[in-house]
C-alpha positions, 0 to 999 in steps of 0.5 A: 942691830934689829929694830926690835932689839934696839927698842928693848934696849931703850926700854931697859935703859930708861927703866934702869935709870928710873929705878936708879933714881928711885933706889937712890932717893929711898936710900937718902930717906931711909933712917936705918943705915944698913938698909940705906947701904943696901939701897945705895948698892942696888941703885948703883947696880941699876945705874951701871946697867943703864950706862951699858944700855946707853952705850948700846943705844947711843942715846941719852935717856931721862928717868920717868920722873912721875914713876920716881915721884909716885914710888917714893911717896907710896913708900912714905905712905904705905911703907918701904916693904910694900913698895920694894916688893912691888918693884921686885915684881916689876924686875921679874919682868925685866929679867925676862927681857934680859933673857931675850937679849942675852943671845946678842948681849952676853952681859944681859945674863949677868944683869938678870942674875943681879936682878935676882940678887936684889930680891935676896938682899931686899928680903933681908932688910924688910923689918918695918914696925908697921909689919911687925904689928900687922897681927894686931891690925888684923885682929882689930880689922877682922873683929870690927868687920865681922862684929860691926857688919853683923850688928849694923845688919841686925840694927837695920831690920830691928830699928827704923831711924838711921840716927838710932842705928848710928847711935847704937852702932857707935856705942857698940863699935867704940865699946868693942874697940876699947874692949879689944884693945884692952884684951890685946894689951893684957894678952900681950903683957901676959906673954911678956911683950914689952911693946904690949901698949903699942900692940894694943894701940894698933888693934884699937885704932884699926877697930875705930877707923873701921867703925867710923867707915862702916857707920858713916853711910847711916849718918849721911843717908836717909834710907837705911837700906841704901846705907847698909848696901854702901856699908857692905860695899865698904866692907868688901873694899876694906878687905880688898885693900888691906889684903892686897897690901898684906899679900904684897908686903908679906908674900901671902896668898891674896885670893884665899885671904880675900875670899875668906874674910869677905865670906865670913863678914858678909855671912855674919851680916846676912845671918844678923840681918834675919836675926834682927827681923826675927827679934823685932817680930818676937819682941814687938819692937818698933823704933 
């Protein structure tokens, strides 16, 4: 056997054993019994693949415990859907390796087919509450980013004291969060949604968290322009992290969504910045 083929076999053996441990652990923690059964099934397939490669390499491997630990904790924090999607992307790479080894090991073609079957099985089971209410989170997040970023940019030019900017920003943000949550509740209720309260909660909480993150620089820093700069960087980071999560969990176009939200938020901020300057000059306000 060529050394390059042996190295690939060892790599797959360790990878399959690691994924067996991941799927088995996730299955034990999964509250949905049907989902747990699917995870157990996939885990057992990964174990069978690992045993096959062990017979090829004649070596006993240990799983990557750090990867197992990290993946399980990510599933607890970010949800099963996100982690499984990330794992499936990794398995796409494994399928390419299988195709390379299939000439020497015909079984590799079967393993590759099973990897693709994993994706079909997983797509059927993705039904998490956090993804059911992603529309409500998007509503709260989008509105907070656009409205508050614009408001803070305007306040920065119109007002001189960071404490006043923070106070006005908090009053504006908290009022808007409550108003947005109430509107979402009434809208969902009118459509006959039995979970209108939960939908409104997701919207309001997403809005409030965004408000706190955007106003924090004005509370901690003396320079209002440095605070505004950090707030704008925070806006971009929030948009990046949230859209990356959603694009992976729901198979959406990350680049298009990220650019759209970023351009809208920063565009409104730039416009409001000059509006604040103009109104300050017209009204003669100097606070």
